[in-house]
TORPA-4810 file (N, C-alpha, C, O; in nm, 3 decimals):
<nodes>
NODE_1_28.857_19.086_-7.823_28.969_19.141_-7.923_28.899_19.203_-7.911_28.779_19.202_-7.882_M
NODE_2_29.062_19.352_-7.962_28.976_19.504_-8.072_29.135_19.467_-8.147_29.253_19.442_-8.120_V
NODE_3_29.011_19.491_-8.293_29.089_19.481_-8.444_29.012_19.579_-8.509_28.900_19.619_-8.540_V
NODE_4_29.199_19.604_-8.516_29.251_19.755_-8.649_29.184_19.781_-8.757_29.272_19.803_-8.840_R
NODE_5_29.107_19.789_-8.796_29.028_19.777_-9.035_29.055_19.881_-9.080_29.060_19.864_-9.202_I
NODE_6_29.086_20.022_-9.047_29.123_20.128_-9.130_29.118_20.205_-9.044_29.040_20.221_-8.949_Y
NODE_7_29.276_20.296_-9.106_29.279_20.477_-9.028_29.299_20.556_-9.097_29.404_20.578_-9.157_E
NODE_8_29.200_20.614_-9.101_29.245_20.760_-9.196_29.315_20.831_-9.145_29.350_20.862_-9.031_G
NODE_9_29.342_20.866_-9.281_29.402_21.032_-9.256_29.397_21.073_-9.197_29.502_21.107_-9.144_P
NODE_10_29.219_21.136_-9.116_29.213_21.217_-9.110_29.204_21.242_-8.992_29.156_21.349_-8.956_G
NODE_11_29.279_21.083_-8.839_29.230_21.051_-8.772_29.085_20.973_-8.771_29.033_20.971_-8.659_G
NODE_12_29.052_20.942_-8.819_28.915_20.864_-8.797_29.005_20.693_-8.828_29.094_20.650_-8.899_E
NODE_13_28.894_20.635_-8.703_28.950_20.466_-8.708_28.844_20.381_-8.756_28.742_20.424_-8.809_V
NODE_14_28.865_20.276_-8.739_28.784_20.189_-8.757_28.841_20.038_-8.694_28.957_20.001_-8.709_L
NODE_15_28.729_19.955_-8.618_28.808_19.774_-8.564_28.635_19.766_-8.532_28.535_19.817_-8.583_W
NODE_16_28.666_19.664_-8.411_28.615_19.544_-8.426_28.638_19.487_-8.329_28.745_19.435_-8.299_R
NODE_17_28.521_19.489_-8.258_28.445_19.368_-8.105_28.363_19.306_-8.110_28.244_19.336_-8.117_E
NODE_18_28.434_19.166_-8.106_28.337_19.124_-8.130_28.209_19.138_-8.228_28.234_19.128_-8.348_E
NODE_19_28.136_19.150_-8.207_28.031_19.207_-8.311_27.951_19.259_-8.288_27.831_19.249_-8.262_D
NODE_20_28.082_19.369_-8.310_28.040_19.543_-8.316_28.161_19.605_-8.437_28.284_19.612_-8.427_T
NODE_21_28.090_19.635_-8.523_28.217_19.741_-8.599_28.191_19.885_-8.557_28.090_19.934_-8.605_L
NODE_22_28.260_19.957_-8.479_28.261_20.113_-8.490_28.364_20.214_-8.579_28.476_20.179_-8.617_V
NODE_23_28.316_20.322_-8.600_28.354_20.447_-8.696_28.407_20.455_-8.607_28.367_20.348_-8.561_L
NODE_24_28.506_20.515_-8.488_28.521_20.659_-8.404_28.560_20.780_-8.487_28.606_20.767_-8.600_Q
NODE_25_28.543_20.880_-8.437_28.578_20.981_-8.489_28.681_21.084_-8.429_28.666_21.100_-8.308_F
NODE_26_28.809_21.178_-8.503_28.830_21.224_-8.387_28.801_21.405_-8.319_28.845_21.474_-8.228_P
NODE_27_28.701_21.418_-8.431_28.650_21.561_-8.365_28.435_21.582_-8.275_28.345_21.664_-8.255_R
NODE_28_28.442_21.554_-8.271_28.207_21.549_-8.297_28.175_21.562_-8.430_28.204_21.635_-8.525_P
NODE_29_28.110_21.473_-8.407_28.002_21.495_-8.611_27.885_21.579_-8.613_27.856_21.636_-8.507_Q
NODE_30_27.804_21.599_-8.724_27.673_21.584_-8.763_27.623_21.495_-8.891_27.656_21.502_-9.009_R
NODE_31_27.533_21.411_-8.824_27.567_21.288_-8.857_27.317_21.357_-8.925_27.232_21.444_-8.908_T
NODE_32_27.342_21.237_-8.988_27.205_21.202_-9.078_27.167_20.996_-9.030_27.213_20.882_-9.033_C
NODE_33_27.092_21.054_-9.005_27.069_20.861_-9.015_26.908_20.758_-8.960_26.802_20.772_-8.899_S
NODE_34_26.988_20.657_-9.032_26.826_20.580_-8.922_26.821_20.499_-8.862_26.743_20.404_-8.869_T
NODE_35_26.964_20.532_-8.734_26.954_20.464_-8.577_26.835_20.512_-8.523_26.765_20.612_-8.540_S
NODE_36_26.831_20.375_-8.427_26.737_20.436_-8.281_26.807_20.448_-8.225_26.796_20.419_-8.106_G
NODE_37_26.932_20.500_-8.282_26.984_20.552_-8.074_27.032_20.697_-8.147_27.115_20.690_-8.237_L
NODE_38_26.984_20.816_-8.109_27.023_20.953_-8.145_27.061_20.983_-8.305_27.156_21.041_-8.358_N
NODE_39_26.870_20.878_-8.387_26.917_20.951_-8.541_26.821_21.050_-8.555_26.778_21.118_-8.462_G
NODE_40_26.782_21.060_-8.696_26.781_21.189_-8.780_26.863_21.279_-8.765_26.956_21.229_-8.701_G
NODE_41_26.893_21.427_-8.795_27.030_21.499_-8.745_27.039_21.444_-8.608_26.953_21.381_-8.547_I
NODE_42_27.168_21.482_-8.565_27.173_21.469_-8.458_27.368_21.524_-8.475_27.444_21.483_-8.563_A
NODE_43_27.420_21.669_-8.308_27.564_21.719_-8.344_27.617_21.641_-8.240_27.559_21.582_-8.149_E
NODE_44_27.734_21.649_-8.266_27.840_21.608_-8.111_27.877_21.417_-8.172_27.953_21.347_-8.105_G
NODE_45_27.834_21.381_-8.253_27.818_21.229_-8.247_27.986_21.246_-8.255_28.040_21.343_-8.306_M
NODE_46_28.050_21.144_-8.200_28.136_21.105_-8.150_28.239_20.991_-8.223_28.358_20.984_-8.250_L
NODE_47_28.068_20.871_-8.243_28.083_20.711_-8.306_28.011_20.676_-8.396_27.921_20.757_-8.413_A
NODE_48_28.005_20.563_-8.487_27.938_20.563_-8.540_27.919_20.374_-8.528_28.035_20.333_-8.523_A
NODE_49_27.801_20.225_-8.519_27.892_20.138_-8.462_27.736_20.056_-8.576_27.614_20.058_-8.596_F
NODE_50_27.836_20.010_-8.609_27.706_19.871_-8.678_27.706_19.752_-8.601_27.822_19.710_-8.590_N
NODE_51_27.597_19.659_-8.527_27.597_19.629_-8.412_27.558_19.455_-8.457_27.469_19.484_-8.537_Q
NODE_52_27.559_19.386_-8.459_27.504_19.197_-8.495_27.452_19.162_-8.380_27.494_19.137_-8.267_T
NODE_53_27.270_19.172_-8.475_27.190_19.174_-8.308_27.174_19.061_-8.303_27.180_18.991_-8.404_C
NODE_54_27.145_19.005_-8.159_27.057_18.835_-8.143_26.975_18.761_-8.228_27.004_18.825_-8.329_P
NODE_55_26.911_18.694_-8.259_26.806_18.637_-8.293_26.675_18.640_-8.176_26.670_18.591_-8.064_P
NODE_56_26.586_18.710_-8.244_26.468_18.776_-8.174_26.383_18.833_-8.259_26.411_18.883_-8.369_V
NODE_57_26.212_18.822_-8.175_26.146_18.811_-8.225_26.043_18.941_-8.253_25.975_18.973_-8.350_E
NODE_58_26.062_18.992_-8.136_26.017_19.108_-8.168_26.126_19.235_-8.103_26.231_19.196_-8.053_T
NODE_59_26.096_19.387_-8.106_26.240_19.430_-8.034_26.243_19.398_-7.941_26.349_19.342_-7.913_A
NODE_60_26.075_19.412_-7.762_26.121_19.414_-7.628_26.206_19.262_-7.650_26.275_19.210_-7.562_A
NODE_61_26.198_19.243_-7.699_26.306_19.113_-7.679_26.479_19.111_-7.687_26.564_19.025_-7.668_D
NODE_62_26.481_19.265_-7.727_26.677_19.281_-7.699_26.685_19.251_-7.613_26.586_19.191_-7.572_L
NODE_63_26.785_19.265_-7.529_26.890_19.325_-7.373_26.820_19.436_-7.383_26.809_19.457_-7.503_P
NODE_64_26.761_19.527_-7.319_26.746_19.679_-7.215_26.538_19.638_-7.276_26.486_19.680_-7.172_G
NODE_65_26.450_19.604_-7.339_26.304_19.561_-7.388_26.338_19.669_-7.493_26.260_19.758_-7.460_G
NODE_66_26.420_19.725_-7.621_26.393_19.822_-7.655_26.556_19.835_-7.822_26.667_19.782_-7.821_S
NODE_67_26.493_19.919_-7.927_26.649_19.887_-8.032_26.718_19.968_-7.987_26.839_19.945_-7.979_V
NODE_68_26.634_20.156_-7.920_26.741_20.224_-7.870_26.825_20.143_-7.675_26.942_20.130_-7.640_E
NODE_69_26.724_20.119_-7.619_26.804_20.061_-7.510_26.924_19.945_-7.560_27.037_19.957_-7.515_A
NODE_70_26.896_19.846_-7.644_27.012_19.766_-7.681_27.129_19.865_-7.720_27.237_19.817_-7.684_Y
NODE_71_27.141_19.974_-7.775_27.191_19.985_-7.904_27.294_20.078_-7.807_27.413_20.081_-7.837_L
NODE_72_27.237_20.164_-7.675_27.304_20.209_-7.609_27.383_20.186_-7.519_27.480_20.250_-7.479_A
NODE_73_27.329_20.066_-7.478_27.411_19.914_-7.403_27.550_19.923_-7.474_27.654_19.977_-7.436_R
NODE_74_27.509_19.827_-7.629_27.633_19.828_-7.706_27.740_19.900_-7.651_27.838_19.878_-7.579_I
NODE_75_27.657_20.050_-7.745_27.768_20.173_-7.704_27.867_20.127_-7.601_27.984_20.091_-7.614_A
NODE_76_27.758_20.143_-7.451_27.910_20.181_-7.314_27.929_20.045_-7.321_28.026_20.052_-7.246_V
NODE_77_27.918_19.882_-7.354_27.993_19.786_-7.358_28.168_19.795_-7.398_28.266_19.771_-7.327_Q
NODE_78_28.157_19.845_-7.558_28.224_19.908_-7.632_28.272_20.040_-7.594_28.289_20.112_-7.692_R
NODE_79_28.311_20.115_-7.438_28.363_20.191_-7.399_28.357_20.373_-7.496_28.424_20.476_-7.503_G
NODE_80_28.222_20.311_-7.555_28.102_20.468_-7.673_28.005_20.535_-7.505_27.958_20.482_-7.404_L
NODE_81_28.016_20.686_-7.564_27.951_20.763_-7.529_27.824_20.740_-7.553_27.807_20.776_-7.669_D
NODE_82_27.691_20.687_-7.497_27.606_20.599_-7.583_27.465_20.786_-7.598_27.344_20.776_-7.620_P
NODE_83_27.510_20.866_-7.586_27.443_21.028_-7.569_27.546_21.078_-7.734_27.518_21.177_-7.802_R
NODE_84_27.646_20.994_-7.761_27.723_21.121_-7.901_27.798_20.939_-7.995_27.909_20.925_-8.046_K
NODE_85_27.695_20.844_-7.987_27.687_20.712_-8.140_27.557_20.704_-8.161_27.451_20.693_-8.100_A
NODE_86_27.592_20.713_-8.249_27.485_20.645_-8.363_27.474_20.481_-8.354_27.553_20.419_-8.281_A
NODE_87_27.395_20.426_-8.415_27.404_20.282_-8.413_27.269_20.193_-8.467_27.150_20.204_-8.441_G
NODE_88_27.370_20.067_-8.584_27.244_20.073_-8.653_27.273_19.883_-8.613_27.361_19.829_-8.546_L
NODE_89_27.166_19.831_-8.679_27.117_19.679_-8.536_27.134_19.581_-8.755_27.092_19.613_-8.866_L
NODE_90_27.181_19.515_-8.724_27.210_19.395_-8.880_27.255_19.243_-8.841_27.319_19.206_-8.743_T
NODE_91_27.200_19.166_-8.949_27.185_19.023_-8.901_27.335_18.919_-8.967_27.361_18.800_-8.948_A
NODE_92_27.447_19.075_-9.086_27.497_19.008_-9.092_27.613_19.080_-8.992_27.622_19.170_-8.909_A
NODE_93_27.715_18.953_-9.076_27.886_18.914_-8.957_27.918_19.069_-8.993_27.896_19.131_-9.097_K
NODE_94_27.980_19.110_-8.867_28.077_19.238_-8.905_28.205_19.218_-8.941_28.278_19.316_-8.957_Q
NODE_95_28.261_19.066_-8.961_28.391_19.054_-8.990_28.394_19.056_-9.182_28.481_19.072_-9.268_E
NODE_96_28.292_19.038_-9.181_28.323_19.059_-9.365_28.227_19.225_-9.387_28.165_19.245_-9.492_N
NODE_97_28.230_19.312_-9.294_28.260_19.445_-9.365_28.344_19.459_-9.545_28.442_19.394_-9.581_A
NODE_98_28.291_19.528_-9.602_28.407_19.581_-9.660_28.386_19.772_-9.708_28.288_19.838_-9.743_A
NODE_99_28.502_19.797_-9.691_28.592_19.957_-9.696_28.582_20.002_-9.847_28.594_19.912_-9.930_V
NODE_100_28.565_20.100_-9.880_28.595_20.195_-9.992_28.617_20.385_-9.965_28.523_20.449_-9.919_S
NODE_101_28.695_20.425_-9.986_28.804_20.506_-9.981_28.843_20.603_-10.118_28.924_20.575_-10.206_C
NODE_102_28.747_20.743_-10.103_28.800_20.791_-10.232_28.767_20.955_-10.223_28.654_20.994_-10.192_L
NODE_103_28.879_21.049_-10.253_29.007_21.156_-10.239_28.925_21.195_-10.370_28.878_21.126_-10.460_S
NODE_104_28.926_21.396_-10.338_28.954_21.454_-10.434_29.038_21.629_-10.385_28.971_21.724_-10.346_F
NODE_105_29.156_21.632_-10.398_29.186_21.724_-10.398_29.137_21.687_-10.194_29.165_21.599_-10.113_R
NODE_106_29.058_21.807_-10.196_29.104_21.825_-10.049_28.955_21.762_-9.971_28.919_21.810_-9.864_D
NODE_107_28.866_21.636_-10.047_28.744_21.573_-10.028_28.798_21.442_-10.011_28.889_21.392_-10.077_L
NODE_108_28.743_21.399_-9.929_28.736_21.235_-9.865_28.668_21.230_-9.866_28.591_21.323_-9.842_R
NODE_109_28.620_21.065_-9.908_28.440_21.018_-9.860_28.487_20.908_-9.781_28.605_20.896_-9.813_V
NODE_110_28.464_20.835_-9.710_28.512_20.668_-9.675_28.307_20.639_-9.634_28.215_20.702_-9.582_L
NODE_111_28.336_20.468_-9.717_28.207_20.423_-9.703_28.286_20.285_-9.623_28.400_20.237_-9.631_A
NODE_112_28.182_20.255_-9.556_28.185_20.130_-9.455_28.041_20.023_-9.508_27.933_20.077_-9.531_V
NODE_113_28.058_19.889_-9.520_27.958_19.824_-9.515_27.965_19.681_-9.493_28.054_19.600_-9.520_A
NODE_114_27.808_19.662_-9.414_27.752_19.513_-9.403_27.627_19.469_-9.561_27.574_19.547_-9.641_T
NODE_115_27.619_19.318_-9.552_27.520_19.342_-9.670_27.456_19.167_-9.630_27.516_19.070_-9.585_G
NODE_116_27.364_19.178_-9.656_27.271_19.058_-9.645_27.149_19.089_-9.765_27.063_19.173_-9.740_G
NODE_117_27.150_19.021_-9.888_26.971_19.029_-9.911_26.911_18.875_-9.971_26.817_18.873_-10.051_V
NODE_118_26.982_18.739_-9.921_26.943_18.633_-9.873_26.766_18.619_-9.915_26.706_18.576_-10.014_D
NODE_119_26.710_18.696_-9.748_26.642_18.630_-9.740_26.500_18.763_-9.739_26.379_18.746_-9.731_H
NODE_120_26.557_18.850_-9.747_26.447_18.993_-9.736_26.469_19.076_-9.784_26.420_19.179_-9.740_N
NODE_121_26.575_19.085_-9.929_26.575_19.105_-10.046_26.490_19.193_-10.163_26.481_19.127_-10.266_G
NODE_122_26.436_19.304_-10.170_26.311_19.341_-10.252_26.286_19.471_-10.270_26.388_19.540_-10.269_G
NODE_123_26.206_19.515_-10.283_26.171_19.694_-10.384_26.064_19.711_-10.315_25.999_19.624_-10.258_R
NODE_124_26.035_19.881_-10.320_25.945_19.930_-10.269_25.764_19.880_-10.362_25.698_19.879_-10.467_P
NODE_125_25.771_19.845_-10.211_25.612_19.824_-10.380_25.593_19.668_-10.343_25.486_19.640_-10.288_G
NODE_126_25.661_19.590_-10.361_25.627_19.409_-10.344_25.564_19.382_-10.212_25.574_19.470_-10.127_D
NODE_127_25.482_19.239_-10.173_25.392_19.234_-10.060_25.483_19.288_-10.011_25.601_19.299_-10.044_P
NODE_128_25.375_19.354_-9.854_25.505_19.333_-9.776_25.510_19.217_-9.699_25.457_19.108_-9.720_A
NODE_129_25.613_19.271_-9.566_25.672_19.084_-9.478_25.604_19.127_-9.359_25.591_19.045_-9.269_A
NODE_130_25.550_19.268_-9.343_25.440_19.221_-9.168_25.410_19.385_-9.195_25.438_19.474_-9.275_Y
NODE_131_25.328_19.360_-9.064_25.290_19.524_-9.022_25.250_19.506_-8.909_25.202_19.413_-8.845_Y
NODE_132_25.297_19.694_-8.879_25.393_19.679_-8.744_25.238_19.750_-8.656_25.205_19.853_-8.715_E
NODE_133_25.155_19.721_-8.549_25.101_19.796_-8.448_25.153_19.802_-8.290_25.209_19.721_-8.216_E
NODE_134_25.123_19.891_-8.280_25.160_19.916_-8.057_25.372_19.865_-8.061_25.441_19.815_-7.973_N
NODE_135_25.407_19.909_-8.200_25.521_19.810_-8.133_25.589_19.659_-8.128_25.703_19.624_-8.097_G
NODE_136_25.514_19.612_-8.154_25.552_19.474_-8.186_25.654_19.425_-8.324_25.765_19.410_-8.272_R
NODE_137_25.662_19.406_-8.416_25.714_19.361_-8.468_25.877_19.262_-8.544_25.995_19.265_-8.507_F
NODE_138_25.812_19.186_-8.655_25.988_19.056_-8.661_26.060_19.109_-8.711_26.051_19.160_-8.823_F
NODE_139_26.174_19.111_-8.620_26.294_19.176_-8.702_26.368_19.040_-8.851_26.432_18.942_-8.815_L
NODE_140_26.343_19.065_-8.981_26.470_18.991_-9.000_26.593_18.940_-9.083_26.645_19.026_-9.154_F
NODE_141_26.642_18.830_-9.085_26.768_18.865_-9.121_26.805_18.937_-9.318_26.732_18.943_-9.418_P
NODE_142_26.971_18.984_-9.289_26.958_19.008_-9.398_26.970_19.154_-9.330_26.974_19.184_-9.211_G
NODE_143_26.978_19.259_-9.485_27.011_19.412_-9.413_27.153_19.434_-9.511_27.226_19.351_-9.564_T
NODE_144_27.156_19.570_-9.509_27.256_19.642_-9.568_27.280_19.771_-9.536_27.270_19.882_-9.587_I
NODE_145_27.310_19.731_-9.453_27.368_19.870_-9.370_27.512_19.973_-9.429_27.592_19.911_-9.500_N
NODE_146_27.543_20.117_-9.403_27.570_20.127_-9.446_27.668_20.247_-9.403_27.625_20.361_-9.415_I
NODE_147_27.800_20.227_-9.352_27.804_20.412_-9.265_27.930_20.501_-9.334_28.028_20.432_-9.365_L
NODE_148_27.937_20.621_-9.356_27.967_20.689_-9.448_27.980_20.824_-9.387_27.887_20.890_-9.341_L
NODE_149_28.178_20.877_-9.397_28.235_20.922_-9.326_28.285_21.034_-9.440_28.339_20.998_-9.545_A
NODE_150_28.258_21.199_-9.400_28.299_21.321_-9.506_28.356_21.383_-9.517_28.327_21.476_-9.592_I
NODE_151_28.459_21.381_-9.463_28.553_21.503_-9.398_28.547_21.644_-9.461_28.655_21.692_-9.496_N
NODE_152_28.437_21.715_-9.481_28.344_21.858_-9.545_28.240_21.872_-9.398_28.224_21.804_-9.297_A
NODE_153_28.190_21.980_-9.444_28.082_22.002_-9.339_27.967_22.087_-9.387_27.908_22.192_-9.409_C
NODE_154_27.983_21.949_-9.385_27.727_21.938_-9.436_27.636_21.996_-9.402_27.597_21.916_-9.317_L
NODE_155_27.547_22.096_-9.399_27.442_22.209_-9.393_27.345_22.026_-9.432_27.350_21.956_-9.533_P
NODE_156_27.258_22.004_-9.281_27.152_21.971_-9.332_27.171_21.908_-9.441_27.237_21.823_-9.501_P
NODE_157_27.063_22.004_-9.444_26.980_21.975_-9.645_27.096_21.832_-9.706_27.060_21.723_-9.749_A
NODE_158_27.219_21.876_-9.692_27.284_21.869_-9.753_27.351_21.667_-9.712_27.388_21.573_-9.782_A
NODE_159_27.333_21.692_-9.559_27.322_21.524_-9.540_27.203_21.485_-9.553_27.172_21.370_-9.521_L
NODE_160_27.139_21.547_-9.586_26.967_21.417_-9.626_27.004_21.361_-9.787_26.986_21.247_-9.830_V
NODE_161_27.079_21.521_-9.889_27.024_21.474_-10.021_27.211_21.339_-9.969_27.234_21.239_-10.037_K
NODE_162_27.256_21.359_-9.909_27.348_21.230_-9.920_27.311_21.112_-9.920_27.314_21.029_-10.011_A
NODE_163_27.259_21.098_-9.765_27.198_20.948_-9.796_27.038_20.926_-9.946_26.979_20.829_-9.994_V
NODE_164_27.033_21.008_-9.956_26.960_20.983_-10.117_27.025_20.932_-10.191_27.023_20.815_-10.231_I
NODE_165_27.126_21.064_-10.231_27.252_20.986_-10.353_27.317_20.765_-10.302_27.343_20.662_-10.363_T
NODE_166_27.311_20.819_-10.145_27.455_20.631_-10.077_27.284_20.637_-10.147_27.286_20.641_-10.270_A
NODE_167_27.174_20.637_-10.097_27.048_20.538_-10.164_27.076_20.447_-10.342_27.107_20.351_-10.412_T
NODE_168_27.020_20.622_-10.315_27.024_20.596_-10.492_27.248_20.470_-10.557_27.249_20.432_-10.674_E
NODE_169_27.331_20.449_-10.502_27.410_20.392_-10.534_27.398_20.221_-10.490_27.416_20.124_-10.564_A
NODE_170_27.355_20.223_-10.319_27.314_20.074_-10.331_27.254_20.031_-10.420_27.287_19.926_-10.475_K
NODE_171_27.090_20.147_-10.476_27.029_19.956_-10.518_27.100_19.997_-10.679_27.098_19.899_-10.753_S
NODE_172_27.160_20.124_-10.743_27.212_20.003_-10.829_27.364_19.966_-10.841_27.433_19.981_-10.942_G
NODE_173_27.400_19.916_-10.727_27.413_19.779_-10.692_27.384_19.688_-10.629_27.460_19.670_-10.533_A
NODE_174_27.307_19.619_-10.638_27.265_19.553_-10.567_27.154_19.542_-10.720_27.122_19.425_-10.741_L
NODE_175_27.089_19.654_-10.836_27.066_19.625_-10.945_27.183_19.593_-11.079_27.143_19.548_-11.187_L
NODE_176_27.303_19.618_-11.057_27.393_19.578_-11.150_27.465_19.333_-11.147_27.507_19.246_-11.224_E
NODE_177_27.433_19.353_-11.011_27.442_19.218_-10.903_27.356_19.136_-11.001_27.388_19.030_-11.056_L
NODE_178_27.204_19.226_-11.016_27.078_19.107_-11.097_27.054_19.064_-10.964_27.079_18.943_-10.965_L
NODE_179_27.013_19.103_-10.833_26.975_19.011_-10.699_26.876_19.049_-10.724_26.845_19.168_-10.717_V
NODE_180_26.777_18.931_-10.772_26.609_18.937_-10.764_26.532_18.964_-10.604_26.592_18.956_-10.497_P
NODE_181_26.436_18.987_-10.617_26.389_19.041_-10.528_26.319_18.832_-10.446_26.308_18.715_-10.481_S
NODE_182_26.293_18.930_-10.323_26.269_18.755_-10.224_26.070_18.730_-10.234_26.001_18.633_-10.205_C
NODE_183_26.032_18.883_-10.295_25.837_18.899_-10.245_25.798_18.898_-10.371_25.678_18.874_-10.386_Y
NODE_184_25.920_18.932_-10.561_25.818_18.980_-10.624_25.869_18.940_-10.743_25.971_18.882_-10.707_S
NODE_185_25.865_18.932_-10.868_25.940_18.899_-11.038_26.068_18.953_-11.060_26.169_18.910_-11.114_E
NODE_186_26.022_19.117_-10.973_26.099_19.220_-10.959_26.211_19.199_-10.930_26.214_19.088_-10.877_E
NODE_187_26.424_19.294_-10.937_26.497_19.289_-10.895_26.453_19.382_-10.772_26.364_19.466_-10.760_L
NODE_188_26.543_19.337_-10.691_26.600_19.413_-10.538_26.640_19.495_-10.569_26.704_19.474_-10.671_A
NODE_189_26.646_19.684_-10.513_26.627_19.722_-10.453_26.734_19.800_-10.390_26.812_19.892_-10.414_T
NODE_190_26.682_19.676_-10.249_26.732_19.689_-10.121_26.682_19.578_-10.010_26.575_19.537_-10.056_G
NODE_191_26.707_19.515_-9.894_26.626_19.496_-9.810_26.574_19.633_-9.751_26.611_19.750_-9.756_S
NODE_192_26.442_19.545_-9.678_26.334_19.605_-9.569_26.341_19.702_-9.445_26.262_19.779_-9.389_G
NODE_193_26.488_19.657_-9.424_26.549_19.633_-9.251_26.700_19.749_-9.320_26.797_19.772_-9.249_T
NODE_194_26.688_19.802_-9.456_26.857_19.856_-9.413_26.891_19.995_-9.340_26.792_20.055_-9.297_D
NODE_195_27.024_20.058_-9.319_27.006_20.127_-9.263_27.142_20.244_-9.302_27.192_20.240_-9.414_G
NODE_196_27.171_20.305_-9.238_27.287_20.438_-9.273_27.306_20.544_-9.209_27.212_20.576_-9.136_I
NODE_197_27.404_20.617_-9.209_27.477_20.649_-9.092_27.550_20.733_-9.159_27.643_20.673_-9.213_I
NODE_198_27.550_20.852_-9.183_27.592_20.945_-9.294_27.687_21.019_-9.207_27.619_21.034_-9.105_V
NODE_199_27.821_21.083_-9.181_27.912_21.167_-9.130_27.966_21.289_-9.137_28.063_21.263_-9.208_A
NODE_200_27.973_21.409_-9.112_28.075_21.520_-9.168_28.067_21.586_-9.053_28.004_21.569_-8.948_S
NODE_201_28.197_21.716_-9.119_28.252_21.746_-8.970_28.257_21.923_-8.973_28.345_22.000_-9.012_D
NODE_202_28.129_21.945_-8.917_28.181_22.062_-8.919_28.283_22.206_-8.875_28.297_22.328_-8.882_P
NODE_203_28.325_22.105_-8.839_28.459_22.170_-8.772_28.535_22.236_-8.928_28.602_22.337_-8.953_A
NODE_204_28.480_22.105_-9.023_28.508_22.086_-9.205_28.584_22.246_-9.254_28.505_22.322_-9.310_A
NODE_205_28.713_22.291_-9.238_28.709_22.443_-9.334_28.630_22.436_-9.472_28.579_22.531_-9.532_P
NODE_206_28.632_22.333_-9.500_28.590_22.273_-9.696_28.422_22.268_-9.643_28.379_22.173_-9.577_L
NODE_207_28.333_22.392_-9.684_28.158_22.368_-9.700_28.151_22.315_-9.867_28.205_22.328_-9.977_V
NODE_208_28.052_22.250_-9.801_27.989_22.140_-9.928_27.857_22.163_-9.919_27.815_22.124_-9.811_L
NODE_209_27.718_22.243_-10.033_27.616_22.215_-10.017_27.538_22.162_-10.054_27.420_22.185_-10.026_T
NODE_210_27.582_22.064_-10.137_27.496_21.940_-10.269_27.596_21.843_-10.270_27.716_21.840_-10.242_D
NODE_211_27.504_21.758_-10.312_27.566_21.607_-10.282_27.530_21.547_-10.387_27.557_21.428_-10.397_A
NODE_212_27.468_21.609_-10.479_27.334_21.497_-10.505_27.457_21.482_-10.727_27.566_21.516_-10.772_G
NODE_213_27.415_21.457_-10.744_27.481_21.327_-10.881_27.570_21.418_-10.934_27.673_21.364_-10.976_H
NODE_214_27.565_21.589_-10.952_27.622_21.639_-11.035_27.757_21.685_-10.919_27.858_21.745_-10.954_H
NODE_215_27.743_21.665_-10.857_27.840_21.700_-10.770_27.987_21.615_-10.730_27.993_21.493_-10.720_S
NODE_216_28.069_21.684_-10.716_28.190_21.610_-10.699_28.151_21.449_-10.558_28.158_21.326_-10.566_K
NODE_217_28.113_21.551_-10.444_28.104_21.484_-10.395_27.980_21.387_-10.441_27.985_21.270_-10.402_L
NODE_218_27.902_21.416_-10.497_27.756_21.364_-10.491_27.837_21.217_-10.572_27.783_21.106_-10.567_G
NODE_219_27.926_21.232_-10.619_28.048_21.140_-10.783_28.140_21.035_-10.684_28.175_20.929_-10.735_E
NODE_220_28.176_21.061_-10.552_28.269_20.980_-10.440_28.093_20.879_-10.444_28.065_20.780_-10.512_L
NODE_221_28.015_20.949_-10.352_27.969_20.883_-10.225_27.881_20.769_-10.358_27.831_20.663_-10.320_I
NODE_222_27.876_20.805_-10.487_27.855_20.781_-10.535_27.973_20.623_-10.569_27.947_20.502_-10.573_G
NODE_223_28.064_20.678_-10.582_28.114_20.577_-10.578_28.185_20.467_-10.478_28.196_20.353_-10.522_L
NODE_224_28.229_20.494_-10.358_28.203_20.394_-10.282_28.115_20.310_-10.222_28.127_20.194_-10.183_T
NODE_225_27.964_20.439_-10.222_27.884_20.321_-10.150_27.930_20.196_-10.268_28.018_20.109_-10.269_V
NODE_226_27.825_20.239_-10.359_27.861_20.145_-10.469_27.931_20.024_-10.460_27.869_19.917_-10.467_R
NODE_227_28.162_20.031_-10.432_28.242_19.938_-10.456_28.193_19.875_-10.275_28.101_19.794_-10.286_E
NODE_228_28.217_19.888_-10.191_28.159_19.847_-10.082_28.032_19.774_-10.060_28.022_19.673_-9.991_A
NODE_229_27.937_19.833_-10.124_27.763_19.742_-10.104_27.858_19.595_-10.165_27.889_19.505_-10.087_V
NODE_230_27.903_19.590_-10.341_27.905_19.490_-10.395_28.088_19.437_-10.349_28.154_19.352_-10.408_K
NODE_231_28.113_19.484_-10.281_28.227_19.420_-10.185_28.203_19.343_-10.111_28.245_19.227_-10.119_K
NODE_232_28.124_19.388_-10.014_28.010_19.352_-9.871_27.932_19.258_-9.892_27.915_19.192_-9.789_A
NODE_233_27.837_19.196_-10.038_27.757_19.071_-10.086_27.836_19.005_-10.161_27.810_18.897_-10.214_L
NODE_234_27.927_19.061_-10.169_28.019_18.918_-10.239_28.050_18.851_-10.080_28.114_18.746_-10.069_A
</nodes>
């Protein structure tokens, strides 16, 4: 059963089917992501999705035998082209996703977040939870995943800057909530398995080259991500 959650004025649609949350775009997007499927900077993406993964010990135990193969299988199951979609994995429930959307003049930023830091919240420098060797590692419950859609054309450098701003906003939300690290006496700034997908429209007439704190785009990213993360954790 498909549940429509949000329909944006630009034609983007957020929907959920079983344990998959999909943000579908009306036009091909340029994305910057931590996805195991079409990760990094990618062109021509038509969807970003967030998938609740089954309980497994290693990536090899996932259906398909790897993160990339598993995400590709999920894309096909949801009617998406795996060559034109990026996906994230989490143990969080997709029905608890939170949405925040803000605009200024012609600029609009949409943030979607799922989250959990009960078991693996932490901060850089905390004692490590695993050591990867030859592609084998353990997957932990928790994770804060963020889907961020910007209705402007962002060059690759600005996309990466948007990831930095969104990450700082996520960390700021956790600090506001005084979320403790599970591995030290410090406050958590995220989890060790957090992921993000930032999408921008290369065909948009509005071209923005800065997504830092001083820009209006950076302000909207900060506000929407912070609100969505706090709602998701709540």
